[in-house]
Structures are given as structure tokens and as C-alpha cells.
N, C-alpha and C positions, 0 to 999 in steps of 0.2 A: 617635344612635349610628351609624346607617347612613351619615350624612354624614362622620363621623370615619373609618370604615372605608374609604369611597370615597377620601378625601383621602390616607389611608395607602397605599392601593394605587397611587394616582397618583404618590406620592413614590417608592415602590419601583421603579416602572417607569421613572421619569425619572432617577433617581440613577445616574450612571455608575460609582460605586464599588461598587455592589451587583450581584449576579448578574442577568443579562438575563432576568428572569422573563417579560417581555412578548415576547421573541423567539419566532419560530415554531419549533416542535420540528422536528428533522431528519426528513425523510421516510425511512421504512424500507420496503423492498420485498424480497420473497422472490426469490432468484436462480432457483430452479426452481419450476415449476408444481406439482410433487408431490415425491416422494422424490428425493433427489439420486442420479444414476445411478452405478452401480458401487460403491455403499456397502453394506458388510455390516452396519454398525452395531455391529461387534464390535472392541474395542480389544485392546491387548496383554494385558490382564488380565480380559477378559470383555466382556459387553454394555456399551455406553457409556451411562452414566446421564444424568440431566437436565443441561442446560447450566447452568453456574454459575461464579462467581468464586472461585478457589481462594486460599488464604493465600500470601503472597509468600515464605514461609520456604523456604530451599533454592534460591532463584533468585539469580543473580549481580546482578540488578537488583531491589531490593525495593520501591522507591517506585513501583509499577506495579499497575494493575488487571489481574490475569492471568485471562483468560477461557478456559474450557476445556469439553470435552465438547460441541462444536458438531456437530450432525447436520442442522441446517436453515440453510444458508447464506443470508445476507441482504446487502443493501447499505444503508448509511445515508448519505443525501445532505445535504450542507451547502452550501446555495446562497448566493452572494454577493448583496449589495444590487444591485438592478437598475441603479442608476446607476454601479456600479463593475464590472459583469460584463464580463470580457474575452472571454467566449465559449469559453475553454479549460476543460478538466476533467481531473482526475486520479483514477484508481482507486488507493486506498491499501491496501497489504497489510501489516498489522502482523506483527512477528516473534514468535518463541517456539519455534524449533526444530521446527516442525510438531507440537509437543505442546500448546502453549497460544498465546494471542494477547495481546500487550502492548497491550491495548485502548485505553487512554488515551494512554500515552507515544508509541506508534507508529501510533495510529489516529485517534481523535477529535480529539486536540490538533493533529495534522498537518492534518486536514481543516479545522479551524477556522482554522488559519494560512493555508491555501490560500484559503478563502472571504474572509478579510480582504484578501488580495491580489487579489481579483476572479476567482478560479478556483473552479469547482465542485469541491468535495472529496467523494469518494465512498468511504467506508470499507467494505472487503470483510470480512465475517465468514465466513471459509472453514472448511472442515472440520478440526477437530483433536479429539483427538490422533491420532497415527498409528494406522492400523487394523492388525489382526493380520496378521503376515507382512510388514510394512513396516519394514525395519531402519533404525536411527537414522543410519547412515552415508550413507544415500541419501535424497533428497527423497521426500515422500509423493506419491501419484498424484491423489487426489481434489481437492486445492487447485488444480491446474492446470485441471481441468474447471471448477471454480467461477470461476476468474479469466477464462477464455475466455468463459464464458457471461455473466459480469458485464460485461465490456467490450462485448459485443454488446447487452446490455440497456441500458447507458448510451447507446450510440450510437443505439439505437432510440428513445430518449427525447429526442434532441438538440433537435428543434424545440420540444417541450413545455417543456424546461428552459432554453432560450436558450443552447444549446451549439452550437459549430461541430463537425460530425462529423469534420472533418479536423484537429481540435486536441484530441484525447482521448488522454491518456497513462496510464501506469501507474507507480506508485512503490512501493517497499517497503524494509523494514529487516530486517537479519539474514536469517532464513529467508524473510521476506517480500520481501527484496531478491532472493533467489534466485528466488522465485516471479514477481516482476516481470520478471526477465531471461528466465526460462523461457517466460513468456507472450509477451514481445517477440520471441523467437526461434522460437516454435512456432505462429505464426499461420497457417502454410500448411496445417496439418492439425489438425483438432480431436481432442481426446483422448477424445471420446465421439460417439455417433451423434446427429445433429441430431434435435430432437423437435418443433420448431414454427418459425414464421416468424422468431422472434428469432435462431435459429441460422443463418439465411440472411444476417444482417447481419455485416459484417466484424468479426473479433476482433483485428485488427492494431492495436496502439497506435501513435500518431503520434510518441511519444517515451517513453523509460523512464528512471527514476531508481532507482538501487540504492545504499543506504547500509549500510555494513559487511555486505555479503552473504556468505553461506557456500555450501558444497556445490559450488563452481565448480572447485576444483582437486583432482586426485587426489593424495592424500598420498604414495602410494608413488613417484610419478614427478615430482611438482611441476608437472605439465602440466595443461592444461585438461581437465576431466572429459569423457570420451567421450559423455556424455549431453547435452552442450551442442553444438549445431550452430548456425552463423551463416549464415542465408540472405542472399542479395544484397539483399533489401528490408528487412533489419533496420532498425528506426528508430534515430535518434540516441539515444545513451545517456550518462547522467551517472553517475559513480561517485564515492563518497566513503568514506574509511576512516581509521583511526588506525593508525600503525605498531605500537604496543604493544597492540593488541587481542588479548587472550588467549582470547577466546571464538571469534572468527572471524578467522583470520589475514589480514593486509593483502594477502598474495599472491593472495587470491581476486579482489580488484579489479584488482591490477596485471596478473596473467596474463590476466584478461578484457579489460582495456584493450588489451594487446598483440595479442590475438587479433582484436579488433574493428578495430584499426588496420590489421593485416595484410589484413583483408577489405575495407578501404576504407569502413568504417562510421564516420560522424562520432561522435566520443566525447570526453568531457572527464573527466579524473581528478584528484581531490584527495586526497593522502595527508598527514595531519597527524601530527606527531611524537608528540603525546600525545592522550589522549581516551578511551582504553578502548573500551567497548562499551555501546551503549544510550543514545544521546543524544536521539533524537527531535528535536524543534525547540525543546527547552528551552534557554534561554540559560545560559551559564556563563562562567567566566573563561578557559576553554581555547579555543584557536584553532579547534578542531573545530566549535564552535557556530556558526561563521561559514558553515558549509556551506550553510545555508538561503539566505543572501544570494547566495552564489555560484551556487546552483541557479537562483534567481529571475533572475539576470543572464543565465545560460545560456538559460533559457526565452525571455527577451526577445530575445536575439540570434538565436534560432531563428525568431523571428516568431510565437511562440505567444501572446504577450500584446500588448495594446494599450497604447501609451505612457501614456494618460490614466489607466489603472487600476493601474499598477505603481508600486512604490516603490524 
């Protein structure tokens, strides 16, 4: 009987059509050594309960694992095979309007795609939902602290994880796209008081990717939001959007592109005729699903990837 079980396990691990049960589990680390700074733990409707996955009903994208009530930010690290490691890394920020996190669609699936391409994918589980007193029309404050700290944490682990500290970027989707851009343009001043040696490590990403981002344009004027400033050392930025996105208007990416161009920041913009909102890296028959290939080509052109490990 033991021999049969052993052979069965060997078959499961070797068979490429079954889940990779033998693969190493992604590493999970806490972003903060204790309680996250500046967090009241109180949401719009009272104390935030235990972290959980909520039902997808009521969401524009239903085939998603919606994670909410996050009070303990973490990073989940998906490392590529050693023989394909490019040395690049990307911190991934799932979207969800700063209320929830599209954990699989815009988080773990994206990190797995990056790892397959030889890039260390690091999913950031940042604080959601919005805390009391944070209006929906504005981005939340805690997530920027979490993202800045997470970038410094990843860079502090560069040697241990086989990462080049000068090739660490950030990417995000929807509200996570806004968070990625906010982090890429707010590296010159932390949103919190430093607490240890990790906070002495740079939180400036070397590149940023924002896919159907929101909160960038002031609706009343159609101009770039005054909360967005673009320092001279803002890293290169890749933007992708769909023209008929009804959740986050394409003007968010277009206006951001024009502002970056005016400031002399290297940037690339892709606006697709159709696609809606919430693509992640899932393939479809719509042209917008090609954004991932365009992004990989952009990273390669920036010199962030090695030719032997890219496709």
C-alpha cells in the first residue's frame, strides 16, 4: 500500500497537467514589524473585522477572489527558477477601489506570470477597506505607506533573493495602478516616520506599470489631480487602458501620459478600443489582453531583463 501511495505522489508531482503540488509555496513576509502606522483599525462602518474573502456579488468583476478587511499588510513572493532569473523584480498592487483587493486576478496571477518570465513577482497585500474619514473620491492614505515600506523591504532582500537592487519596479491595476504611480512619484518623502534600518533603504522604484489606473484626473476640470506631482527623478512608466472603460476612464492614463511627457519622463501608453475594466493578465480575444506582451517588450527595451530569460 505504501508503495502505491508513493508512486501516486510521484505521478502527481511529475504530471504537467495537474496543479504544481511539489512547487515551493510563495514566501510571505509581514510589511511592518508591528501594527501598521497611522491605522485606526476603524472603517466606514465601525471596527474592521477579521480579514476574509467576500462574495463577488455587487462587483463589476465577479470571477475574482475579493479579499477585504486587511489590517496586517504582507508581501507574497513568487520567485522564478534560478536558471531563468533575470534579476528584476516587481511589487504588484491589486485593485479594488481601496475597498477590497482583487487578489487572484490582479495579484497572484500577475506574480506567477512575472515569475514565469524570470521576474520575481511580489504581491502586496495592503490595507483595505478605506478607514473612517477617507472619502471614496480620494485615494486612501495607509496603502501608500505600505507600498513604500514594501519596496524598501524587497530591496533590502535583493542579495538574498537574487535581485538587482537597481531593477526593482512596481505595478498595479485600477486603484492599485494609482497606488503604483503614487509610489513612483512620492519616493522623495515617506508618508510615515521611519522605524528601523529597512526604512533607510530607498523606496524609489526603477520602473512603474499602471493598468487602467484611477484617481489621477480631477473630474471637475479634466486636469491631472493636484495630489499628483512628478519629480525630476520619476522612473520610466508604462500605461495601459481601454477607451470604453466605464469604471476608470481612459483619460486617467492619457492625462498622466501627457503630464509625464511634459516633464521629460520616459513613458509608454497603450489605449485599446475595447476591453472594459479588470483584465489582469488573463488572455481573451480582445486586443487589450496583449498589454502584457507589450509591457514585457518595454521592460526588455529598458534593459530591465536579460535576453536569455525573456520571451
